[in-house]
C-alpha positions as CSV (number, residue, x, y, z in Angstrom):
1,M,-0.2,-0.2,-0.1
2,K,3.0,2.0,0.8
3,I,4.7,2.1,-2.6
4,L,1.3,2.3,-4.5
5,R,0.5,6.1,-2.4
6,N,4.5,6.4,-3.3
7,L,4.1,5.9,-6.7
8,F,0.6,7.9,-7.0
9,A,2.6,10.7,-5.3
10,C,5.7,11.0,-8.1
11,L,3.0,10.3,-10.4
12,L,1.0,13.4,-9.4
13,L,4.1,15.3,-9.0
14,M,5.0,14.9,-12.3
15,V,1.9,15.7,-14.0
16,S,1.4,18.7,-11.8
17,S,4.8,19.6,-12.5
18,V,5.4,19.2,-16.3
19,V,4.0,22.8,-17.5
20,L,6.7,23.9,-14.9
21,A,9.7,21.9,-15.9
22,D,11.0,23.8,-18.6
23,D,11.7,26.7,-15.8
24,Y,13.6,24.4,-14.0
25,A,17.4,22.5,-14.7
26,Y,17.5,19.6,-12.0
27,L,14.9,17.0,-10.9
28,T,15.7,16.3,-7.0
29,V,15.8,12.6,-5.8
30,V,15.8,12.2,-2.1
31,Q,16.5,8.5,-1.3
32,T,16.3,7.2,2.6
33,G,18.4,10.7,3.6
34,A,20.3,11.0,0.4
35,Q,20.0,13.6,-2.4
36,T,20.9,13.3,-6.2
37,N,20.5,16.2,-8.6
38,F,19.5,15.0,-12.3
39,S,20.4,17.5,-15.1
40,I,16.4,17.8,-17.0
41,N,18.2,18.0,-20.0
42,N,20.2,14.7,-19.9
43,I,16.4,13.4,-18.8
44,K,14.8,11.4,-21.7
45,N,12.4,10.1,-20.0
46,I,10.7,8.7,-16.0
47,T,9.0,5.3,-16.0
48,F,7.7,3.5,-12.9
49,D,7.2,-0.3,-13.0
50,D,8.3,-3.5,-10.7
51,N,8.3,-0.9,-7.0
52,Y,11.1,0.9,-9.4
53,M,11.2,4.7,-10.9
54,Q,13.5,4.3,-14.0
55,L,15.5,7.1,-15.5
56,N,15.9,6.7,-19.0
57,F,19.2,9.1,-20.1
58,N,19.6,11.3,-23.3
59,D,23.0,8.6,-23.8
60,N,20.9,5.6,-23.3
61,T,22.1,4.8,-20.0
62,Q,19.4,4.5,-17.3
63,Q,18.9,4.6,-13.4
64,K,16.4,2.1,-11.5
65,L,15.6,3.8,-8.1
66,P,13.4,1.8,-5.5
67,L,10.1,3.6,-5.5
68,S,10.6,2.1,-1.3
69,E,13.4,4.4,-0.5
70,L,12.1,7.4,-2.1
71,S,11.4,10.0,0.3
72,K,11.0,12.8,-1.9
73,M,11.6,14.2,-5.9
74,F,11.2,18.3,-7.0
75,F,12.2,20.4,-9.6
76,S,15.3,23.0,-8.6
77,N,17.4,26.0,-10.5
78,S,20.3,25.2,-8.4
79,G,22.6,22.1,-8.1
80,E,23.0,22.7,-4.6
81,T,22.9,19.6,-2.6
82,G,23.1,18.3,1.1
83,I,25.7,16.0,-0.1
84,L,29.2,16.6,2.3
85,N,32.4,16.7,0.7
86,V,34.9,13.4,1.4
87,G,36.8,15.6,3.4
88,N,34.9,15.1,5.8
89,Q,37.0,14.1,8.8
90,Q,33.6,12.2,10.4
91,S,33.8,10.3,7.2
92,A,34.1,6.3,6.1
93,F,35.4,7.8,3.1
94,S,39.0,9.3,2.0
95,L,40.8,10.0,-1.4
96,K,43.9,10.1,-1.7
97,D,46.4,9.7,-4.7
98,G,43.4,8.6,-7.2
99,V,41.9,6.2,-4.5
100,L,39.2,6.1,-3.2
101,H,39.4,4.4,0.7
102,I,35.6,3.4,2.3
103,K,35.8,1.7,5.9
104,G,33.6,-0.2,7.3
105,A,30.2,-1.3,5.3
106,K,31.1,-4.5,4.8
107,G,29.2,-5.8,2.3
108,S,27.5,-3.2,1.3
109,N,26.9,-1.7,-2.7
110,V,29.0,1.3,-3.3
111,T,28.0,3.0,-6.6
112,I,29.8,6.5,-7.6
113,Y,27.7,8.8,-9.5
114,D,28.9,11.4,-12.3
115,M,27.1,14.8,-12.3
116,S,24.6,13.7,-14.7
117,G,23.4,11.6,-12.7
118,K,24.8,8.1,-14.4
119,A,26.3,5.7,-12.4
120,V,30.0,4.8,-13.6
121,R,30.9,2.6,-11.1
122,N,29.6,-0.2,-9.0
123,V,31.7,-1.6,-6.2
124,T,30.6,-4.4,-3.0
125,V,32.6,-3.7,0.1
126,R,34.7,-7.0,0.4
127,E,36.7,-6.1,3.2
128,D,36.7,-3.6,6.4
129,D,38.6,-1.1,3.6
130,T,38.0,-0.9,0.4
131,Q,39.4,1.1,-2.4
132,V,38.3,1.9,-5.6
133,N,41.0,3.1,-8.4
134,L,39.8,5.9,-10.1
135,S,42.1,6.4,-12.7
136,G,40.0,5.4,-15.3
137,L,37.0,8.2,-14.6
138,T,37.6,11.6,-16.1
139,K,38.9,15.1,-13.8
140,G,35.6,16.2,-12.2
141,A,32.9,16.1,-9.6
142,Y,31.4,12.9,-8.7
143,I,28.8,11.5,-5.8
144,V,30.1,8.6,-4.3
145,K,27.0,6.6,-2.1
146,V,27.1,3.9,0.1
147,G,23.5,2.7,1.5
148,G,21.9,5.6,3.0
149,E,25.4,7.7,2.9
150,A,26.8,9.9,0.1
151,R,29.4,12.2,-0.4
152,K,31.2,14.0,-3.2
153,F,34.5,14.7,-4.4
154,M,36.6,15.8,-7.0
155,N,38.8,13.1,-9.1
156,K,41.5,15.5,-10.3
């Protein structure tokens, strides 16, 4: 029942916002405490099925987001998020010499997104200190998400 309510709310939001969507630059999705921005110019369409919201992008990639984790979505002109930088001392993440270190969260999935919201790396944490080599990624800003925690970082 909760999933149907969320689906109905999302559909209602999308239908009521279609007229105004051209005035906005980003679709912001809030899931289990993490917030992700998707550039509207990069989104081809959004569909809902099998308890997922699926974003289809212009480059023919897609991203599925579980509706059970979706708490809010809205359009905005600003790409600013509540996501903290990896450099935060309290974080389980650290970045050094092009390698992302993730402490704890054993068994969790790690997803790295580019700024368009496209997932560019997926890794499962197998040890207490997992290292993800970022050498194949172009320079720029990225978001790393582990469970409900998301952080942004610059690959220099």
